[in-house]
C-alpha positions in Angstrom: 41.6 97.3 190.5 40.7 99.4 187.5 41.8 98.1 184.1 43.4 100.9 182.0 41.3 102.1 179.2 43.9 101.4 176.5 44.4 97.8 177.7 40.6 97.2 177.8 40.2 98.6 174.3 43.0 96.4 173.0 41.5 93.3 174.6 38.1 94.0 173.2 39.5 94.7 169.8 41.5 91.4 169.9 38.3 89.5 170.9 36.4 91.1 168.1 39.0 90.4 165.4 39.7 86.9 166.6 36.0 86.1 166.6 35.8 87.5 163.1 38.6 85.3 161.9 37.1 82.2 163.6 33.7 82.9 161.9 35.4 82.9 158.5 37.0 79.5 158.6 33.9 77.4 157.6 32.7 79.8 154.9 36.1 79.9 153.4 36.4 76.1 153.3 32.8 75.6 152.1 33.9 74.9 148.4 36.8 72.7 149.3 34.7 69.5 149.3 33.4 70.5 145.8 36.7 70.7 144.1 38.2 67.9 146.1 35.3 65.6 145.1 35.7 66.7 141.5 39.4 65.9 141.6 39.0 62.5 143.2 36.1 61.5 141.0 37.9 62.6 137.8 41.0 60.6 138.8 38.9 57.6 139.7 36.5 57.5 136.7 38.2 59.6 134.1 34.8 61.2 133.2 36.0 64.7 133.6 33.3 66.4 131.5 30.4 65.3 133.7 32.4 65.9 136.9 33.6 69.4 135.9 30.1 70.4 134.8 28.5 69.2 138.1 31.1 70.9 140.2 30.8 74.1 138.2 27.1 74.1 138.7 27.6 73.6 142.5 30.1 76.5 142.6 27.8 78.8 140.7 24.9 78.0 143.0 26.9 78.3 146.1 28.8 81.5 145.3 25.8 83.9 145.9 25.0 82.3 149.2 28.6 82.4 150.4 28.9 86.0 149.2 25.8 87.0 151.3 27.3 85.2 154.3 30.6 87.0 153.9 28.9 90.3 153.6 27.0 89.7 156.8 30.1 88.6 158.5 32.1 91.7 157.6 29.2 94.0 158.4 28.2 92.5 161.8 31.6 91.5 163.3 33.9 94.3 162.2 31.6 97.0 160.8 32.8 96.9 157.2 30.1 97.2 154.6 30.8 95.4 151.4 28.5 97.1 148.8 26.4 95.0 146.5 26.8 95.2 142.8 23.6 96.5 141.3 24.0 96.3 137.5 21.1 97.1 135.2 19.3 94.0 134.1 19.0 94.0 130.3 15.5 94.2 128.9 16.4 91.6 126.3 19.2 89.1 126.7 21.4 89.0 123.7 25.1 88.1 123.3 26.1 91.8 123.6 23.8 92.6 126.6 25.0 89.4 128.3 28.6 90.4 127.7 28.0 93.9 129.1 26.2 92.4 132.2 29.1 90.0 132.8 31.6 92.9 132.5 29.6 94.9 135.0 29.0 92.1 137.6 32.3 90.2 137.0 31.2 87.0 138.7 34.6 85.4 138.2 35.9 87.7 141.0 33.5 86.1 143.5 34.2 82.6 142.3 38.0 83.2 142.6 37.5 84.6 146.1 35.5 81.6 147.3 37.1 78.9 145.3 40.8 79.8 145.3 41.4 82.5 147.8 39.1 81.1 150.4 41.2 78.1 151.4 44.3 80.3 151.8 42.5 82.8 154.0 41.1 79.9 156.1 44.7 78.6 156.5 45.8 82.1 157.7 42.8 82.3 160.0 43.6 78.9 161.5 47.2 80.0 162.1 46.0 83.1 164.0 43.6 80.9 166.1 46.4 78.5 166.8 48.5 81.4 168.0 45.7 82.4 170.3 45.2 78.9 171.6 48.9 78.4 172.1 49.2 81.7 174.0 46.3 80.9 176.2 47.6 77.4 176.9 51.0 78.8 177.8 49.6 81.4 180.2 47.6 78.8 182.1 50.3 76.1 181.8 50.6 75.8 185.6 46.9 75.2 186.0 46.5 72.5 183.4 49.8 70.9 184.2 48.8 70.3 187.8 45.4 69.0 186.5 47.2 66.1 184.7 47.8 62.8 186.3 51.1 62.6 188.2 52.8 60.2 185.9 52.0 62.1 182.8 53.0 65.4 184.4 56.4 64.0 185.5 56.9 62.5 182.0 56.1 65.7 180.2 57.5 68.4 182.6 59.8 66.5 185.1 60.1 68.9 188.1 58.0 71.6 186.3 61.1 73.7 185.5 59.8 74.2 181.9 56.5 75.8 182.9 57.9 79.4 183.4 59.2 79.2 179.8 55.8 78.1 178.6 54.1 80.9 180.5 56.5 83.5 179.1 56.0 82.2 175.6 52.2 82.3 176.1 52.3 85.9 177.3 54.4 86.9 174.2 51.9 85.2 171.9 48.9 86.8 173.6 50.6 90.2 173.4 51.2 89.8 169.7 47.7 88.5 169.1 45.8 91.9 168.8 48.2 93.2 166.1 48.3 89.9 164.3 44.5 89.5 164.3 44.0 93.1 163.3 46.4 92.9 160.4 44.8 89.7 159.0 41.3 91.2 159.5 42.3 94.4 157.6 43.8 92.3 154.8 40.7 90.2 154.5 38.5 93.4 154.4 40.5 94.9 151.6 40.4 91.7 149.6 36.6 91.5 150.1 36.0 95.1 149.1 38.0 94.5 146.0 36.6 91.1 145.0 33.1 90.9 146.4 32.1 94.6 146.0 32.1 97.0 143.1 35.4 98.0 141.5 36.9 101.4 142.1 35.6 102.6 138.7 32.1 101.4 139.6 32.2 103.1 143.0 33.4 106.4 141.4 30.6 106.1 138.8 28.0 105.5 141.5 29.3 108.5 143.4 29.2 110.7 140.3 25.6 109.6 139.7 24.7 110.4 143.3 26.3 113.8 143.1 24.5 114.5 139.8 21.1 113.6 141.4 21.9 115.8 144.5 23.0 118.7 142.3 19.8 118.4 140.2 17.7 118.4 143.4 19.6 121.5 144.7 19.0 123.3 141.4 15.3 122.5 141.5 15.1 123.6 145.1 16.8 126.9 144.4 14.5 127.5 141.4 11.4 126.7 143.4 12.6 129.1 146.1 13.2 131.8 143.4 9.6 131.3 142.2 8.3 131.5 145.7 10.1 134.9 146.3 8.7 136.1 142.9 5.2 135.2 143.9 5.6 136.9 147.4 6.9 140.1 145.8 4.3 140.1 143.1 1.4 139.4 145.3 2.5 141.2 148.5 5.1 144.0 148.2 4.1 145.0 144.6 0.4 145.3 145.5 1.2 147.5 148.5 3.3 149.8 146.3 0.5 150.0 143.7 -2.0 150.8 146.5 0.3 153.5 147.8 0.8 155.0 144.3 -3.0 155.0 143.7 -3.7 156.7 147.1 -1.1 159.4 146.4 -2.5 160.0 142.9 -6.0 160.3 144.4 -4.8 162.7 147.0 -3.3 165.0 144.3 -6.5 164.7 142.2 -9.1 165.1 144.9 -7.5 167.7 147.2 -7.1 170.9 145.2 -6.9 172.9 148.4 -3.6 171.5 149.4 -0.7 173.9 149.9 1.7 174.0 147.0 4.7 172.7 148.9 2.6 169.7 150.2 1.3 169.0 146.7 4.9 169.0 145.4 6.0 166.5 148.1 3.0 164.3 147.4 3.8 164.5 143.6 7.4 163.6 144.3 6.3 160.6 146.5 3.9 159.5 143.8 6.7 159.6 141.2 9.0 157.6 143.5 6.3 155.0 144.2 5.8 154.5 140.4 9.6 154.2 139.9 9.7 151.7 142.7 6.9 149.7 141.1 8.8 149.7 137.8 12.0 148.6 139.5 10.2 145.9 141.4 8.7 144.7 138.1 12.1 144.4 136.6 13.3 142.6 139.8 10.4 140.2 139.6 11.0 139.5 136.0 14.7 139.0 136.7 14.0 136.5 139.5 11.5 134.4 137.6 8.9 135.7 135.1 5.5 134.4 136.0 4.7 133.9 132.3 7.7 131.5 132.1 6.1 129.2 134.6 2.5 129.6 133.3 3.0 129.5 129.5 6.5 128.3 128.9 9.6 129.5 127.2 8.1 130.7 123.9 5.7 133.1 125.5 8.3 134.4 128.0 10.7 135.1 125.2 8.1 136.9 123.2 7.4 139.2 126.1 11.2 139.7 126.6 11.7 140.5 122.9 8.8 143.0 123.0 10.4 144.8 126.0 13.9 145.0 124.5 14.6 148.5 123.1 16.2 147.2 119.9 14.5 145.0 117.2 14.7 141.3 118.0 14.1 138.6 115.5 12.9 135.6 117.6 12.6 132.0 116.3 11.5 129.3 118.8 11.1 125.7 117.7 10.3 123.3 120.6 8.8 119.9 120.4 7.4 120.1 123.9 8.0 122.0 127.1 11.4 121.2 128.7 12.2 120.9 132.4 11.5 124.1 134.4 15.2 124.5 135.4 16.2 124.3 131.8 13.6 126.8 130.8 14.9 129.1 133.5 18.6 128.9 132.5 17.7 129.4 128.8 15.6 132.4 129.6 18.3 134.1 131.7 21.0 133.4 129.1 18.9 135.2 126.4 17.8 138.0 128.8 21.4 138.7 129.8 22.6 138.5 126.2 20.0 141.0 125.1 20.7 143.3 128.0 24.4 143.3 127.2 23.7 144.0 123.5 21.5 147.0 124.5 23.6 148.6 127.2 27.2 147.8 126.3 27.4 146.7 122.6 25.5 149.6 121.0 23.7 147.0 118.8 21.0 148.0 116.4 19.4 144.6 116.1 19.5 141.1 117.5 18.5 137.6 116.6 17.4 134.8 119.0 17.1 131.2 117.9 15.9 128.5 120.3 15.4 125.0 119.0 15.3 121.5 120.5 17.4 118.9 118.8 16.8 115.5 120.3 17.6 115.8 124.0 19.5 119.1 123.7 18.1 122.6 123.8 20.2 124.9 121.7 20.1 128.6 122.3 21.9 131.2 120.1 21.8 135.0 120.5 23.5 137.2 117.9 23.8 141.0 117.8 25.5 143.5 115.4 27.2 145.4 118.2 30.8 146.4 118.9 31.9 143.0 120.1 34.8 142.4 122.4 32.8 140.5 125.0 34.9 138.0 127.0 33.3 135.3 129.2 36.6 134.9 131.2 36.8 138.6 132.2 34.6 138.2 135.2 31.5 139.9 133.7 27.9 138.7 133.7 28.8 136.2 131.0 30.8 134.3 133.7 27.7 133.9 135.7 25.8 132.6 132.7 28.6 130.1 132.0 28.3 128.8 135.5 24.5 128.6 135.2 24.8 126.6 132.0 27.5 124.5 133.6 25.3 123.6 136.5 23.1 121.6 134.1 26.1 120.0 132.4 25.6 122.3 129.4 28.0 123.9 127.0 28.5 127.7 126.8 30.4 129.6 124.1 30.9 133.2 123.3 32.2 134.4 119.9 32.8 138.2 120.0 35.6 139.6 117.9 36.4 143.3 118.2 34.0 145.1 115.8 31.3 142.4 116.1 29.2 140.6 115.7 28.7 138.8 119.0 27.2 135.3 119.1 26.4 133.6 122.4 25.5 129.9 122.2 24.3 127.5 124.9 23.5 123.8 124.7 21.4 122.5 127.6 20.5 118.8 128.2 16.7 118.7 128.4 16.0 115.0 128.8 13.4 114.6 131.6 
């Protein structure tokens, strides 16, 4: 006979949950002897100070051990992982640092769980185990009733007319056991997660920290890939185009006997090759300028200011080189701002100020153009705002109609 899958799953779950509850009785009652001894000793001797201090020391020593036991019980028996609290240990213990450490760890929650809530949970677990034992005893009532001596069996059951009622009651209890044990196990798991693990605020903070680290890793990976593409274009495709342009130029210079139409086609191809090289140079610089990686932000901005068609006053004050991803974002903010000032704002001059204040890199680009730039209008400024926001930076545009336009960005640069 094949047991239905649903029934087999229910039976296995009931066994697991009942075993989990049975394993929690002794750990939940572990501190009962401590406070019962403290109560009886205090009542007998009246020396409450010594008794309370000794019992408090035993509770403090036993709480970490019981917490580890409970974590293992939840993880092994029902697959619930109760995270550990990992507060930062102060370098120097002062009253303030101790208070912060206690606020982060909140040891009174664990003490309350083991000392006060533990006995109540043990009582609830014993009730569930009693239901299981009573149900099993009722189901096998016929077997153990006939195993009793005749006199005892007749005294207890008479002519055995009560046994069907015992069996029916046992079946009902066993049918209710899976849901009862499951409900108690879930309630205990929620209490343990709330009292033995980190609080909701701490879990959210840990998740935020993890997301911040993963985002930083992603930004660095994208920046590294951008640098790789720049190197491949610079060392591969660009060199091939330069070689093609040189060969075309040599063909024009060394073959005077070429027909005029062929010479015109070669000259046109030579011009297109040089334009392609210029466009590729602009593309490479747009991806990631090599000088930015080799010599830093100051040198890269000097080259950018020299290539800009309008006069640019550049002031860079850096204590040291900042992180590569910060340098990249700062460079592209300035590059886009100068491009907009040249192409769209009809500016005649611009000023770029870059300075490091503590752990913040401040970038400001000002031009005397027509103004009217709006970062919320879906232009290139929106992309710059997203780039700055990817580093938890602040981006602001001030551009009244008629000018001037000022673009500022503040980038965290702590390594």
